Phi, psi and omega in degrees: 000127182281130179275130180276126179281142180294150177299141181234149179243150174256139180220140180234123175256106182269123178239174180293335180240335185223155170243125173245123175243142176227157166240123188217154175282170183297337179268011174088010178280119183278123181266331181196152180209163178212137178230128180208164178295145178273336176047055187295337178295344180285349177101167186303307185299320179294316180299320177298320177298316180297324178296318178295315179301318182294315179299317180296324177294321177295319177299316179298319178297327181274352184069033181241165177249152181303320183291349176282343185279132175286337181190167175232137177251138179239125172259121185238146172290166178099170178279077188293136169271088185291333181294316183260358176074034187240142169257098184296320186189142176208119180304331182283349183239083187300133177088353180280124177221118177051049182277121177281067191298320181303309184288323178297316181286329176297319178293320181293321185268339186072028183223161173289140184232138172247144182233139178209154172300142187296321180289323176296320177297317179296323176300315180294322176301313179293327180291318185274319189243352190234224190291345180260010181305132177089350180273156176251334182232109191217143171241146179229132172237133174251121185246108177220233176304316173243195177229120175241176181202171177209151187234127174249120178238125181052041175081005183233147176295127179266122183249347185077191188291333183238001183090005184264005180293159175105010179282065185291340178288348182251030168281120186282123179263321184219104184297342177255014183281190183293153179294147179248156180299340180281349181107344178272184176235146172070022174294159174309319181301323182283350185243336187226006179283171174302321179297319180294318180294318178296325177298319177295325177298318178294325177294320178298317179297316182299328180268359181068031186253013182216079184297323179295317177294322179300319179296316180293318181295324179296324182276329191242347178102217188305145180292133173235162178297322180297320177297318179294324178295319178297318178297319179297318180296333178270006173102007179291111187290328178298316179291321177299319180293325178298318177291321178297320180295316177298320178297322178297314177298319178300316181296325176298315178295318181299322178299318176297317179297318179300315181296325183278317191256342179052056185279164171276320186216142173241125184249132179250121177237190181091167186300323182293335179297344177295344175291346174059227186293341175301327176264317188286328181297309177294330176295316180296318180298315180293320179299314182290330179287325191253337183284157177288152190298311187293309179292337179287333186301122175083359180290133175254135174246113188223162174279150177292162182254340192264351178058220185293344182274359187299314183294315180295317178294329175297323177292329173298317178296320178301310182295317179302315181293316182294316183289330178291333181284337188277141180292147178271128178289135180238000000 
């Protein structure tokens, strides 16, 4: 008796520094994956080639063929126009302007392609397969080099009129604050992202206020958020204060989100979330101090469960949902 293999989907999470491709079943079981540099400075055509190579490597790891896939999902940075399949602009992808990525990759792969913002995809991944399972009203923030977000309303990803909703990192906290890559000043991203925390670390070094970080920087080079977390874990008070300050800014933004969206759960993902309670405790305190009583009641603030795979698994959820809605030809 021949065993029928489960249907598998291909998903590509395109980032400013890395490409992660997976082949996974509809229930989120990963059969194969590939991680490689995105080398975005090489330009659009080169990055598309790297995406194809990465997907094919994941397929090879899974023992599958490209023609077996019903579709491929791409999670891209930037304020993606998911309805029309376009990446209008993304700071992480230099030179990209109004790129019809969905159609270009469909032609390249010979497959149907779905496109979504990477943070929105990660939100859906956590909602379907991770820390947001079972919730109907959920917010997701990914805090890494920048800050992205995704919104789940009544169990569905909310995209707005063009699919570009969820830019929670560009909620303005301080209109006179530092400049943000989006062109505004004082956005959450400019105050609580990995880049913002590392900037504070460099300021601490310049003032001689972080001996633990100074030792690590002397041995390892440029300051990173991960380096600062290690210094903080070893008792460096300057680095601990940098995370507390970022957490406070995060909590101010969270209070606003709570008042607007009345969520059940807020999930924090991305590399900076590895700081855990060092970041989340001051965020929780500020959120509880500033949010209104009724929408705050019962809100959970938790770390994500899916790590780097959240965006790619979210695209599996996108494809599964879209294909299930479509009528089967008979």
